[in-house]
C-alpha positions in Angstrom: 0.0 0.0 0.0 1.0 3.6 -0.1 -0.4 5.7 2.8 2.2 8.5 3.1 4.6 10.2 0.7 6.7 13.3 0.3 6.5 15.9 -2.4 8.8 18.9 -2.2 9.5 19.2 -5.9 9.8 22.7 -7.2 7.8 24.1 -10.1 10.8 23.9 -12.4 11.5 20.3 -11.4 7.9 19.4 -12.2 8.2 21.0 -15.7 11.6 19.5 -16.5 10.7 16.0 -15.2 7.3 15.6 -16.7 7.1 18.0 -19.7 4.2 19.9 -18.2 2.7 22.6 -20.3 0.5 24.3 -17.7 0.7 24.6 -13.9 -2.4 25.6 -12.2 -2.2 28.6 -9.8 -3.1 26.5 -6.8 -0.1 24.3 -7.3 2.1 27.3 -6.7 0.4 27.9 -3.4 1.0 24.4 -2.0 4.0 24.4 0.4 6.5 21.5 0.3 5.0 18.5 2.0 7.3 16.0 3.7 4.5 13.9 5.2 1.5 13.9 2.9 -1.3 11.7 4.0 -4.8 10.7 2.7 -7.4 13.4 2.6 -4.7 16.0 2.1 -4.1 18.1 -1.0 -1.4 16.9 -3.4 -0.3 17.6 -7.0 -1.4 15.5 -9.9 -0.5 15.6 -13.6 -3.0 14.7 -16.3 -3.5 15.2 -20.0 -6.0 17.9 -21.2 -6.4 18.7 -24.8 -3.1 17.0 -25.7 -1.1 18.9 -23.0 0.1 17.9 -19.6 -1.4 19.9 -16.8 -0.4 20.0 -13.1 -3.1 20.7 -10.7 -4.1 20.2 -7.0 -6.4 17.4 -6.0 -7.4 15.7 -2.7 -5.9 12.3 -2.0 -8.7 9.8 -1.7 -10.8 9.2 -4.8 -14.5 10.1 -4.7 -16.3 8.4 -7.6 -18.8 10.6 -9.6 -21.7 8.4 -8.3 -20.8 8.8 -4.6 -23.4 10.3 -2.3 -20.8 11.2 0.4 -17.3 12.5 -0.3 -16.2 10.9 2.9 -15.8 7.7 0.9 -12.5 9.1 -0.3 -10.9 8.2 3.1 -11.0 4.6 2.0 -10.1 5.1 -1.6 -6.5 6.5 -1.4 -5.1 3.3 -3.0 -6.4 1.3 -6.0 -5.2 -2.3 -6.4 -4.0 -2.9 -9.9 -5.5 -6.4 -9.8 -9.1 -5.0 -9.7 -8.9 -1.4 -11.2 -10.4 -2.5 -14.5 -13.5 -4.1 -12.9 -14.1 -2.5 -9.6 -16.9 0.1 -9.9 -15.0 2.6 -7.8 -12.1 2.7 -10.1 -12.9 1.3 -13.6 -14.2 4.5 -15.2 -11.2 6.5 -13.9 -8.9 3.8 -15.1 -10.4 3.9 -18.6 -10.7 7.7 -18.9 -9.1 9.7 -16.1 -5.6 8.5 -15.4 -3.0 10.8 -13.8 0.5 10.8 -12.5 1.3 11.7 -8.8 4.8 13.2 -8.6 6.8 12.6 -5.4 10.3 12.6 -4.1 9.7 9.4 -2.2 7.3 7.5 0.0 7.1 5.9 3.4 6.5 2.3 4.4 6.5 0.6 7.7 8.8 -2.4 7.8 8.0 -5.1 10.3 11.1 -6.1 12.3 11.8 -7.9 15.5 11.8 -4.6 17.3 8.5 -3.5 15.9 7.5 -1.5 12.9 10.2 0.8 11.5 9.3 3.6 9.0 11.4 3.6 5.9 11.8 6.4 3.4 11.9 5.0 -0.1 13.3 7.0 -3.0 14.9 6.6 -6.4 18.6 5.8 -6.2 19.5 8.4 -8.7 17.6 11.2 -6.9 15.1 11.7 -9.7 11.4 12.2 -9.0 8.9 9.4 -8.7 5.9 9.1 -10.9 3.1 7.1 -9.2 0.4 5.8 -11.5 -2.8 7.5 -10.4 -6.5 7.7 -11.1 -8.5 10.9 -10.8 -12.2 11.8 -10.5 -14.3 14.9 -10.2 -17.3 15.1 -7.9 -19.9 17.6 -6.7 -23.1 17.3 -4.6 -25.1 19.4 -7.1 -24.7 21.4 -10.2 -24.4 24.6 -8.2 -21.4 23.4 -6.2 -17.7 23.6 -7.2 -16.0 20.5 -8.4 -14.0 18.4 -6.0 -10.9 16.8 -7.7 -9.6 13.7 -6.1 -7.1 11.0 -6.8 -5.9 7.5 -5.9 -2.5 5.9 -6.2 -2.4 2.5 -7.9 -0.6 -0.3 -6.0 0.7 -3.7 -6.9 2.4 -6.7 -5.3 5.9 -5.8 -4.1 8.6 -7.1 -6.4 12.3 -7.9 -6.0 14.1 -6.2 -3.1 11.0 -4.3 -2.1 9.5 -7.5 -0.6 12.0 -6.9 2.2 9.9 -3.8 3.2 6.2 -4.7 2.5 4.0 -7.0 0.5 2.6 -4.1 -1.6 4.1 -1.1 -3.3 2.9 1.9 -5.3 3.2 1.5 -9.1 6.2 3.6 -10.0 6.4 4.4 -13.7 9.5 5.1 -15.9 9.3 8.1 -18.2 8.4 5.8 -21.1 5.6 4.3 -19.2 4.4 7.8 -18.0 3.8 8.5 -21.7 1.7 5.4 -22.0 -0.2 6.0 -18.8 -1.2 9.6 -19.7 -2.1 8.8 -23.3 -5.9 8.7 -23.6 -5.6 6.3 -26.5 -3.7 3.6 -24.6 -5.6 0.3 -24.3 -5.8 -2.2 -21.4 -2.9 -4.3 -22.6 -0.5 -1.3 -22.9 -1.7 0.1 -19.5 -1.1 -3.2 -17.7 2.2 -3.6 -19.4 3.2 -0.2 -18.0 2.0 -1.2 -14.5 3.9 -4.4 -14.5 7.1 -3.1 -16.1 10.2 -2.7 -14.0 10.2 0.6 -12.2 13.2 2.8 -11.1 16.0 1.5 -9.0 15.2 2.4 -5.3 17.0 3.0 -2.1 15.7 3.4 1.4 16.6 4.2 5.0 15.0 4.2 8.4 13.4 7.5 9.5 12.0 9.1 12.6 8.8 7.6 13.9 7.4 11.1 14.0 6.3 10.4 10.4 3.5 8.3 11.9 1.7 11.5 12.8 0.6 13.5 9.8 0.7 16.7 11.8 4.5 16.4 11.8 5.8 17.9 8.5 9.4 19.0 8.2 12.5 18.0 6.3 13.8 16.1 9.3 11.2 13.3 8.6 13.2 12.1 5.5 16.6 12.1 7.2 18.2 8.8 8.2 18.1 7.6 11.8 19.7 4.7 13.6 17.5 1.7 14.0 
C-alpha cells in the first residue's frame, strides 16, 4: 500500500521532469510536504487537450456516483488487480488516469523490534511518478467540483519485498507517456503497470512520520534503527 509520501519538488523540477505545459495557480500555493497523508491536497499531472497539466487534488478518490465525499478516506489506494473491474475505479482507469509526482514514499517495515518507518526514493535522486487515477465530484450542479485521486498499488517485487508486500506503481518516463495517453488500451496500460520501475534505495526515518501533523525536512533524514 501507499499511505504516506513526500513531495517537495519545485515548479521547475515538475516542468523539467514531466514535460508539463500548464501549472495551475493553486499548485504554486502548495507548500513543500514531507509527510503527505490521505485526505490532504497533493499535486497530480494529467492530459488535457493533448497537453500535460499540473493541478491540485485531494488524496482519496471520490467516484462521480458517490453520495458522500467521505468515501474518499477509504479510496486512497487502488489495487491494480481490480482497477479494470471495480466500480469505484474502472471509469477513472479507462478515462481519467494521472501521475502523482513525489520525491519518495514511506512504508513501515515489520522487524523484531516492531514497525520501523522507511523512506523509499529513487537511487539516482530523480522524482517518482506514481500511477494514479483521478475523478471529479460535486453534490449538485451549483457546487464547485472536488478533484480527487488514488494511487495504484501492486504486489511488491524484488528487493521491495523486504519492506512490505505491496508497493505503489512507479512508472518510468516511457511508461508515463503510455499511462497519460488517452488512446492507450488495457494491454498497454497493464504492461506499463507491470514493467520494472526505477531502482530504489531506502533508509529508516524518525517515527514522528506516523503523525501526519508532523511535517518538516527532518522526517526524511536517516536515523539509527
